[in-house]
BALOBA-1460 file (C-alpha; in Angstrom, 3 decimals):
// residues 170
<rec num="1" residu="m" x="116.062" y="74.724" z="142.021"/>
<rec num="2" residu="n" x="119.230" y="73.724" z="143.871"/>
<rec num="3" residu="s" x="117.302" y="71.804" z="146.502"/>
<rec num="4" residu="r" x="115.488" y="69.857" z="143.786"/>
<rec num="5" residu="s" x="118.756" y="68.787" z="142.147"/>
<rec num="6" residu="a" x="120.211" y="67.961" z="145.572"/>
<rec num="7" residu="n" x="117.185" y="65.732" z="146.249"/>
<rec num="8" residu="n" x="117.703" y="63.987" z="142.897"/>
<rec num="9" residu="i" x="121.354" y="63.346" z="143.745"/>
<rec num="10" residu="t" x="120.357" y="61.964" z="147.151"/>
<rec num="11" residu="n" x="117.664" y="59.767" z="145.599"/>
<rec num="12" residu="d" x="120.099" y="58.524" z="142.941"/>
<rec num="13" residu="f" x="122.655" y="57.692" z="145.643"/>
<rec num="14" residu="q" x="120.073" y="55.810" z="147.693"/>
<rec num="15" residu="h" x="118.839" y="53.945" z="144.623"/>
<rec num="16" residu="e" x="122.366" y="52.914" z="143.598"/>
<rec num="17" residu="a" x="123.226" y="51.913" z="147.174"/>
<rec num="18" residu="r" x="120.059" y="49.813" z="147.375"/>
<rec num="19" residu="i" x="120.940" y="48.061" z="144.112"/>
<rec num="20" residu="l" x="124.503" y="47.332" z="145.262"/>
<rec num="21" residu="n" x="123.283" y="46.054" z="148.627"/>
<rec num="22" residu="s" x="120.798" y="43.794" z="146.822"/>
<rec num="23" residu="i" x="123.595" y="42.433" z="144.639"/>
<rec num="24" residu="w" x="125.679" y="41.717" z="147.742"/>
<rec num="25" residu="l" x="122.753" y="39.920" z="149.370"/>
<rec num="26" residu="i" x="122.230" y="37.788" z="146.258"/>
<rec num="27" residu="t" x="125.969" y="37.046" z="146.174"/>
<rec num="28" residu="a" x="126.003" y="36.041" z="149.858"/>
<rec num="29" residu="l" x="123.016" y="33.750" z="149.393"/>
<rec num="30" residu="g" x="124.588" y="32.304" z="146.251"/>
<rec num="31" residu="l" x="127.844" y="31.479" z="148.016"/>
<rec num="32" residu="v" x="126.076" y="29.762" z="150.904"/>
<rec num="33" residu="t" x="123.784" y="27.944" z="148.452"/>
<rec num="34" residu="t" x="126.818" y="26.756" z="146.500"/>
<rec num="35" residu="a" x="128.252" y="25.247" z="149.676"/>
<rec num="36" residu="g" x="124.940" y="23.502" z="150.371"/>
<rec num="37" residu="l" x="124.640" y="22.242" z="146.802"/>
<rec num="38" residu="a" x="128.216" y="20.929" z="146.972"/>
<rec num="39" residu="w" x="127.236" y="18.904" z="150.028"/>
<rec num="40" residu="v" x="124.151" y="17.584" z="148.193"/>
<rec num="41" residu="a" x="126.242" y="16.736" z="145.115"/>
<rec num="42" residu="k" x="128.745" y="14.830" z="147.234"/>
<rec num="43" residu="y" x="125.950" y="13.073" z="149.156"/>
<rec num="44" residu="l" x="124.212" y="12.002" z="145.927"/>
<rec num="45" residu="e" x="127.568" y="11.175" z="144.327"/>
<rec num="46" residu="i" x="127.082" y="13.575" z="141.422"/>
<rec num="47" residu="t" x="130.593" y="14.487" z="140.371"/>
<rec num="48" residu="a" x="132.261" y="16.134" z="137.416"/>
<rec num="49" residu="t" x="134.925" y="13.423" z="137.380"/>
<rec num="50" residu="k" x="132.508" y="10.690" z="136.336"/>
<rec num="51" residu="y" x="132.479" y="10.664" z="132.554"/>
<rec num="52" residu="d" x="129.027" y="9.132" z="132.189"/>
<rec num="53" residu="s" x="127.149" y="11.106" z="134.831"/>
<rec num="54" residu="p" x="123.705" y="11.793" z="133.309"/>
<rec num="55" residu="q" x="122.990" y="14.494" z="135.873"/>
<rec num="56" residu="m" x="126.067" y="16.381" z="134.725"/>
<rec num="57" residu="y" x="125.025" y="16.170" z="131.072"/>
<rec num="58" residu="v" x="121.516" y="17.384" z="131.907"/>
<rec num="59" residu="a" x="122.853" y="20.298" z="133.961"/>
<rec num="60" residu="i" x="125.314" y="21.353" z="131.258"/>
<rec num="61" residu="g" x="122.664" y="21.001" z="128.547"/>
<rec num="62" residu="l" x="120.145" y="23.097" z="130.449"/>
<rec num="63" residu="l" x="122.774" y="25.701" z="131.208"/>
<rec num="64" residu="l" x="123.813" y="25.942" z="127.552"/>
<rec num="65" residu="l" x="120.182" y="26.174" z="126.499"/>
<rec num="66" residu="c" x="119.564" y="28.983" z="128.979"/>
<rec num="67" residu="m" x="122.698" y="30.811" z="127.862"/>
<rec num="68" residu="y" x="121.615" y="30.517" z="124.227"/>
<rec num="69" residu="g" x="118.216" y="31.947" z="125.143"/>
<rec num="70" residu="l" x="119.903" y="34.778" z="126.997"/>
<rec num="71" residu="s" x="122.103" y="35.652" z="124.057"/>
<rec num="72" residu="k" x="119.067" y="35.977" z="121.776"/>
<rec num="73" residu="d" x="117.160" y="38.627" z="123.707"/>
<rec num="74" residu="i" x="118.526" y="39.590" z="127.087"/>
<rec num="75" residu="n" x="116.213" y="42.606" z="127.429"/>
<rec num="76" residu="k" x="113.095" y="40.451" z="127.787"/>
<rec num="77" residu="i" x="114.386" y="38.326" z="130.663"/>
<rec num="78" residu="n" x="112.378" y="38.365" z="133.875"/>
<rec num="79" residu="a" x="113.458" y="37.710" z="137.446"/>
<rec num="80" residu="v" x="112.239" y="34.100" z="137.509"/>
<rec num="81" residu="i" x="114.308" y="33.116" z="134.480"/>
<rec num="82" residu="a" x="117.331" y="34.935" z="135.905"/>
<rec num="83" residu="g" x="116.880" y="33.070" z="139.197"/>
<rec num="84" residu="v" x="116.667" y="29.698" z="137.445"/>
<rec num="85" residu="i" x="119.809" y="30.443" z="135.439"/>
<rec num="86" residu="y" x="121.561" y="31.538" z="138.643"/>
<rec num="87" residu="l" x="120.605" y="28.234" z="140.308"/>
<rec num="88" residu="f" x="121.924" y="26.284" z="137.306"/>
<rec num="89" residu="l" x="125.216" y="28.150" z="137.514"/>
<rec num="90" residu="l" x="125.418" y="27.554" z="141.266"/>
<rec num="91" residu="s" x="124.700" y="23.863" z="140.859"/>
<rec num="92" residu="l" x="127.351" y="23.453" z="138.165"/>
<rec num="93" residu="v" x="129.934" y="25.250" z="140.287"/>
<rec num="94" residu="a" x="128.931" y="23.135" z="143.287"/>
<rec num="95" residu="i" x="129.284" y="19.891" z="141.324"/>
<rec num="96" residu="v" x="132.719" y="20.845" z="140.030"/>
<rec num="97" residu="v" x="133.950" y="22.122" z="143.400"/>
<rec num="98" residu="a" x="132.597" y="19.055" z="145.227"/>
<rec num="99" residu="s" x="134.618" y="16.911" z="142.833"/>
<rec num="100" residu="l" x="137.828" y="18.798" z="143.559"/>
<rec num="101" residu="a" x="137.837" y="19.480" z="147.300"/>
<rec num="102" residu="p" x="136.493" y="18.030" z="150.552"/>
<rec num="103" residu="v" x="133.006" y="19.288" z="151.386"/>
<rec num="104" residu="p" x="133.897" y="20.648" z="154.875"/>
<rec num="105" residu="a" x="136.558" y="22.850" z="153.268"/>
<rec num="106" residu="i" x="134.049" y="24.039" z="150.666"/>
<rec num="107" residu="i" x="131.544" y="24.899" z="153.371"/>
<rec num="108" residu="v" x="134.127" y="26.899" z="155.349"/>
<rec num="109" residu="v" x="135.425" y="28.824" z="152.341"/>
<rec num="110" residu="f" x="132.113" y="29.634" z="150.671"/>
<rec num="111" residu="s" x="130.263" y="30.387" z="153.908"/>
<rec num="112" residu="t" x="133.020" y="32.734" z="155.061"/>
<rec num="113" residu="a" x="132.890" y="34.639" z="151.778"/>
<rec num="114" residu="g" x="129.095" y="34.746" z="151.964"/>
<rec num="115" residu="a" x="129.268" y="36.082" z="155.510"/>
<rec num="116" residu="m" x="131.628" y="38.835" z="154.330"/>
<rec num="117" residu="f" x="129.117" y="39.986" z="151.713"/>
<rec num="118" residu="l" x="126.257" y="39.788" z="154.220"/>
<rec num="119" residu="i" x="128.144" y="41.805" z="156.858"/>
<rec num="120" residu="s" x="129.087" y="44.402" z="154.257"/>
<rec num="121" residu="m" x="125.501" y="44.693" z="153.088"/>
<rec num="122" residu="l" x="124.249" y="45.140" z="156.647"/>
<rec num="123" residu="a" x="126.954" y="47.718" z="157.390"/>
<rec num="124" residu="g" x="126.007" y="49.650" z="154.261"/>
<rec num="125" residu="l" x="122.351" y="49.668" z="155.271"/>
<rec num="126" residu="l" x="122.912" y="50.506" z="158.933"/>
<rec num="127" residu="f" x="125.477" y="53.275" z="158.517"/>
<rec num="128" residu="n" x="124.038" y="54.716" z="155.269"/>
<rec num="129" residu="v" x="127.404" y="55.017" z="153.536"/>
<rec num="130" residu="d" x="128.290" y="54.722" z="149.873"/>
<rec num="131" residu="p" x="128.854" y="50.982" z="149.364"/>
<rec num="132" residu="g" x="130.718" y="51.637" z="146.127"/>
<rec num="133" residu="s" x="133.411" y="53.867" z="147.623"/>
<rec num="134" residu="h" x="137.023" y="52.759" z="147.861"/>
<rec num="135" residu="r" x="137.015" y="53.063" z="151.649"/>
<rec num="136" residu="f" x="133.993" y="50.811" z="151.957"/>
<rec num="137" residu="i" x="135.482" y="48.195" z="149.620"/>
<rec num="138" residu="i" x="138.706" y="48.214" z="151.672"/>
<rec num="139" residu="m" x="136.647" y="47.895" z="154.882"/>
<rec num="140" residu="m" x="134.750" y="45.006" z="153.273"/>
<rec num="141" residu="t" x="137.997" y="43.219" z="152.408"/>
<rec num="142" residu="l" x="139.464" y="43.748" z="155.879"/>
<rec num="143" residu="t" x="136.233" y="42.507" z="157.467"/>
<rec num="144" residu="g" x="136.386" y="39.403" z="155.287"/>
<rec num="145" residu="l" x="140.017" y="38.743" z="156.199"/>
<rec num="146" residu="a" x="139.232" y="39.163" z="159.911"/>
<rec num="147" residu="l" x="136.356" y="36.734" z="159.480"/>
<rec num="148" residu="v" x="138.663" y="34.249" z="157.721"/>
<rec num="149" residu="i" x="141.185" y="34.472" z="160.550"/>
<rec num="150" residu="i" x="138.545" y="34.007" z="163.247"/>
<rec num="151" residu="v" x="136.723" y="31.114" z="161.533"/>
<rec num="152" residu="n" x="139.823" y="29.217" z="160.420"/>
<rec num="153" residu="a" x="141.579" y="29.699" z="163.767"/>
<rec num="154" residu="t" x="138.492" y="28.487" z="165.609"/>
<rec num="155" residu="l" x="138.140" y="25.431" z="163.370"/>
<rec num="156" residu="m" x="141.916" y="24.829" z="163.328"/>
<rec num="157" residu="s" x="141.838" y="24.558" z="159.546"/>
<rec num="158" residu="e" x="144.741" y="23.287" z="157.501"/>
<rec num="159" residu="r" x="146.987" y="25.632" z="155.522"/>
<rec num="160" residu="p" x="145.347" y="25.063" z="152.095"/>
<rec num="161" residu="i" x="141.968" y="26.073" z="153.515"/>
<rec num="162" residu="w" x="143.531" y="29.242" z="154.956"/>
<rec num="163" residu="v" x="145.069" y="30.104" z="151.597"/>
<rec num="164" residu="i" x="141.903" y="29.411" z="149.610"/>
<rec num="165" residu="s" x="139.802" y="31.364" z="152.119"/>
<rec num="166" residu="c" x="142.088" y="34.385" z="151.881"/>
<rec num="167" residu="l" x="142.143" y="34.224" z="148.085"/>
<rec num="168" residu="m" x="138.364" y="33.958" z="147.980"/>
<rec num="169" residu="i" x="138.030" y="37.109" z="150.073"/>
<rec num="170" residu="v" x="140.612" y="39.159" z="148.229"/>
């Protein structure tokens, strides 16, 4: 009987770790996608600072419509709808961020944060440790800060990019 409950605990741990690693992978891909969408928004001159930008109105309208649909019955949502809503959110964030900061800075900051989540996910999978433990979260933060230092020192980034990168990691 004890071995059966021990197996259930092990299976629960592995299931929870797999879910958390999947969330980190989705977060990493979302951060890198946001950087790419910011570049596209800047290239196509879709900005949040233009008052009469039809693309902005369409994006906000679709996002509000999706959020209203979510609030009605969140239990019946499937993965495709969740993915579409996630892309809408990413595109809105990218449009706003592209309006506020230079695109190279956005790419550095968001890609560095995405790399931190990807490295943490891979470390959790390779070393089979609890990705929700305090030690692992601290290791994840320190890995992200080391990555920020290496990337920004290599690119000789300006001080605001250093500060924003560090704040994004922490």
